[in-house]
Structures are given as C-alpha cells and as structure tokens.
N, C-alpha and C positions, 0 to 999 in steps of 0.2 A: 503494499499498499505506500503510495506517494504520499507527504504530507505536504499541504498546501504552507505557504509562508506564513499564513495567519496562525494555524497549527502551531508553528513551530515557535512563533513570539508566543503565544500563550503558553505554550509547556515552558518556554524558558522563563518567563516573567512570572509564573508561578512557582516555579520552582526556587527563582530568587527571591521571594517572599520568605518561603521554607525556610532557606539559608538564612534569612536575618535572624531568626531566632536562634539559631546556632553559634551564630555571630556574638548574637547580644549575651550569650551566657559566656563565651568564651572570653568576651571582652572584660565581664565583671570577674571573672575569676583572673584574668591577666591585672586588672588594676588591684584588686586585693591582694593579692599576690605580692606585687610591688610596693604597694604602701605598708605592707606589713612585714618586707624583709628584714627590716633593723629589729624586729622582736625576733624573730626565726632566727637571726644568728646571733642573738646575743641568749636566747633559751633552748632552742630546739625543741626536742619531743618533752621535754620538761613543763613546757607552756601547758600541755593536755593535762599532764598529771599531777601538778604540785597545786596545792592549796592557797598558799599566801598569794593575795594581792594588796601590794603597799606601795601606793604611788611616791612617798615620801621617800622611801630607800629604794626606789626604782626595780623591786622585785616582783613581778607579774606569772601569775598563774590560774588559767582559767579552769579548772576542773569543778568549782564550787559552780560555774555558772552554767557548763554543760550539765552537771548534776541536777540542779535546779531545773533547766529547761527539758531533760527527758524525763524528770520526776514528775514535773506538774504535768507535762503535757499527756502521759501514759495514765496519769491518776484521772487527769479530765477525758480520757479516752474511755476509762472503764467507769465512769458514772454515765459519760452522753450517749455510749453505742447500746443498750438496752432502751433508754429514752427514743431516741432516734429511730431505731426499728421498730418499735411499738407503735409510733406515730406511722411510719411507712405502711406497715402492713394493716392499720385501722383505716386509712386514706385509701388504699389501695384494693380493699379485698372486703372491709367490713362497713365501712362509713356509708349511709344513706345519700343520696345523689343531692339532697338539698342542703347537706351540713358539709360535704366535701369540699366545695368553691371556698366557702369562706373560712373553713380551718385550713385550707390550702395557702390561702392569702395570708392569715395571719402566721402561720410559720413562716413564709417566705419574708414576711416586714421585719421578721426578727433579724435577719441576716442583713438586713438594712437599715440597722440602729447603729450608729458610730460605735467605737471601742472605747473611747472617751466615755460615753454615757454608761456603757456596761461598767467602767471603772468607778465613776461617781455613784450608781445603784448600787455596788459593791463595798463601798467606803461606809454611806450612810444604812444600809438595810443589811448586807451580809455581816460585815465585821462584828457589831454587836452581837449577832444571832451565834456567830462561832465560837465568840468570846464566852457568851453565856452557854451556849452548849460544853465549852472546856470546862467552865466551872462547876457544871451539874455532874459531869462524869465522877465516879467514886475515885478514891486517892490511888486504890490498888491499877486501877486502868491508866492514871496518868501519869505512873511510872515507869509503863512500859516505853522501851526506845520509840513506839511508832505515836505516841500520845503523848510525850513529855513535852516539856517547854513553857513558857510565861504565859498567863492568858491575855495577851492583847490583842488578837481579833486579826490580825495583818499577818498572814501564814501563806505557807506553802498550798493547805487544804483550801482555803478564799480563794487564791488565785485557780486553783484547779475547779472550782465550783464556778467560778464565772468562766473561765475557759470552757468546762462544758456545758453551759447555756449558750455560747457562743457559736459552737460546732453542732450542736442539735440541729439549726435548720439548713447547714449545708449538709451534713450525712443523712437526715431525712429526705432531704429532696431528691436526691441522687438517687436514695434507696427506692424513694418512691417511684419512681420512673424507669428504675429497672425492673421491678414488681410487674409495672406496667405493660413495659413490652415484652414479660412472659408470654407464649402463644397460647392464646385461650386453650387449645387442644390439650395442654397438659392438664390445666383443671378440668376440664372435662373426661379426661381417660380417668383422672382420681375419682369422679363422682361415678363415672361408668361403671368401675372396680367396686363401688360401695363405701367410699371414703368418706367419712364428715368433712364440714367444711374446715375444721382445722388439719385435717387430714391433707385435704387439698392445699391448704396455704402452707404448709409444711413441703409438700410436692412443690410449689412454686419457689419456695425460698430455696429448695434445694437447688433447683433448677438455676435461680439467678445468683447463686453463692458468690462467684466470682464478681459480678458486678457489685455485689454489696459488700465484699473486702474492699473493693477500689471507693467506693463511699464511704468507709471506715477510715480507709488510709488518706482521702479527702480530708475529713475532718483533723485527723492528725497532723497534716501537714499544716493547716491553720492553726491550731492551737502551736505549734513549736514556732512559727513566727510571728505571734501575737506581740505586741508590744506595750501601748498604753494601758489598757486594761488590767496586766499583770504587773506592771510596773506602781501601779496604784495601790494596788493589796498585796504583795506578795511579801513587802518589808525589806528587801533590798541589802540584805546580809551576805556577803560571801562565805558561804559556810556549805559544806554538804553533810546533812544530817538525815537520818532515816523518819523522824518525826514529822509528822504533817502538821502539828500545830507550832513548829519555828518557822520565825520569817526567814526566808532564802532571797537568791537572786537568780535569773536568768541572763542568758547571751542579749538577747535584746535590749531588757531594762538596764543592765552595765551601759551597752552602748549610749541609750538615751539618758541616762543618769549623769555620764561623765565626758562624752565627748565635748562639750564645751568648755570643761576644766581641764583639760589636757594641757598643761604648762611645758611638756618637752617633748621631743622627738620617741623618746622612747615609749613615753605613754601613750601619746598616741598611735602609733605603730602597734602598741598591746591591744589596742579597742580596736584597731582595723583587724589583727589576727584573730581577733573575738568573732567579728564577721566573718572572717574567711574559714574560722571554723564552722560557724553556723551554716555557712554556705557549703560546705562539706557535707556535715551531715545531714542536712536537706537533700542533698545530690546523691547519699548513700541509702537514705530511707527510701526515696522513690524508685532510684535502682532496685533494690531488696524487693518492694511492693511490686515491680512489674514483673522482676523474676519469679516471684510466687505465683503472680497471676498468671505469666507462660505457662508455668509448669502445671497449674491446676487446668489450666484450658486444653495442654497437651494429652493430661490423663484423663480426662472428660472426653477426649475426640474418639469414636469409635474406630475401631480397627477394622477394616474393611480385607475379608478374607480373599485370595485368589481364587478365583473356579479352577477347581481340576479339571482337566480335560481327559477325555477317557482315551482309553489305549489304541481304539480303532481309529478315533478322528486323528490322534497324533501319529499314528502308521501312516495315515492318509498324506 
C-alpha cells in the first residue's frame, strides 16, 4: 500500500507529539540530576539511608522523608481502597438509576476540591478528632510502638486520613468505569448458572481485576505526590517511627517548607535531590505496577491449542 503525503505527515506529527512526553520526562530527570549533583557527590547513597537532617551542620539524609511518604501513602491506600471499591460497586451494580447520577456527580466533585481546602478541613476538624481518639485509648494501647506519641493531633494518621479522602474519588471513578466496561455476557452467564446478585458481582470483579488494580495504583500515585494538604497536618518532623500518632514528614512537604529557606548551595542541592528521590520512587512504582498488570494479563490470556492434523491428511 502506497501512503499519500498527507498520511505520512499525519503519522510523523502524531509520533512527534507522543515523543514529546518522553522528552519531557527525560528533561525533568536531567535537570533534577544536574541540580542535585553537589549533594550526590557529598553524600552518595548515604543520602537515602541516613536520618540526620541538619541544615546548620550541613548534614543531610532523606530517609525520614522517604519513610513518611511511603508510610502515609500506603496507610491511606489501606483506608481508601475498601471505601472506593464499595462506591464503585454500588454505583455500577446496585444503585437505582435515579440515584446513580447525583451520587456520581458528588463523587467526582470531591476530586475538584483544592488540596489546601482539604488541609484546612483537616486542621479544624480532623486534628481535634484524632487527638480525642488518642486520649480515649487505654494506656496499654498507647504504650505500643504503633500508637505511642504525644496527643497533639497533627500526625501521620491525620495525613493518611486526609490522603484517603482525597484519593477515594480517583480510585472509585476509574474502578466504576472499569466495572461498566465488563461485558454484559459475564453477568448474564453468571445468572444463567443460578448465581445470586452478589455472586454475579464477584464474577464481574474477577473479570475486571486488572483494571481495578490500575485504579488502586492511580490512587497511590496521587497520594505519594500530594503536598499542601499533607504539609498542613502531618507535623513536619524528620523522624522515621512506626507510631501513627507521631508527627512525620514527607518528601513533598520538606521541599515545600524549606526550599525558600535554603541559604547554601549544598542545602538547595539536597532539597533537589529529595525531589529526585521522589521522582525515582514514582517511576519505580509505576513501572512495577505496569509489570504486575502485564503479568496478570498474560496469565489471564487463554492458550490456544494447535489443531492436531490427522495422519491421513499429513500423508497427503
């Protein structure tokens, strides 16, 4: 087939548009690496492993911020996933038609609320509730490593709850669209076999499991990169502790808090390297998620058996 000149132009231009995304990601990586080169030469891999963050002494280690980012994000994911999947299942499988549209609108409206508004709500509403919850716990519970700490309210748990509320709309919206994309024949086949409504829903969930995992990972990506709401309620303390009631800090929050205060080249370079670490972790998580989805899709793909040729036909 001979391509016309217009087809070649269209093919080349659309390919160039797709290449722009790769170039942008590469440019971001190059700039972050160049600006953090001073810190990389000074600390090496110790920057990822040490917990000291002392701008006065010029000694920097990003492990507390890596710990706080991953800990708060996975805790938020643990809280948000059941709620988001419940919303998606109800809207796609169980909700009456007259209720589905307004509930969908309200769910998507949560995603449009600015993160700083979530932070203000967390300060005035959630922080006092978390403090009261900690004070109401029995003394033997507060001595456990996961629940120790001062009853101040600003803590990793507060940030995780705010993050969970923020990622619920994203996860539920994508999961709802994935469930709506399940072929009707899957549900009809389940009903034909005598399944109940819940069993037919489980069949749809199993069919859409790959897309649901993608929706959950989308929420994780949003939680890892969140800045303002987390900065306002997490306490901004550079420690790596197990307690959910202790103030912590994240990579995004330390950059937001201290970038304008960096009064030396090494200090500024260390903050940029924190951004480089955040960028690297995001890429690794997305690559791992795509690899997981690819493996699940490959395992789910049916194997087509090769037809056996009769001996008489082979002889001919």
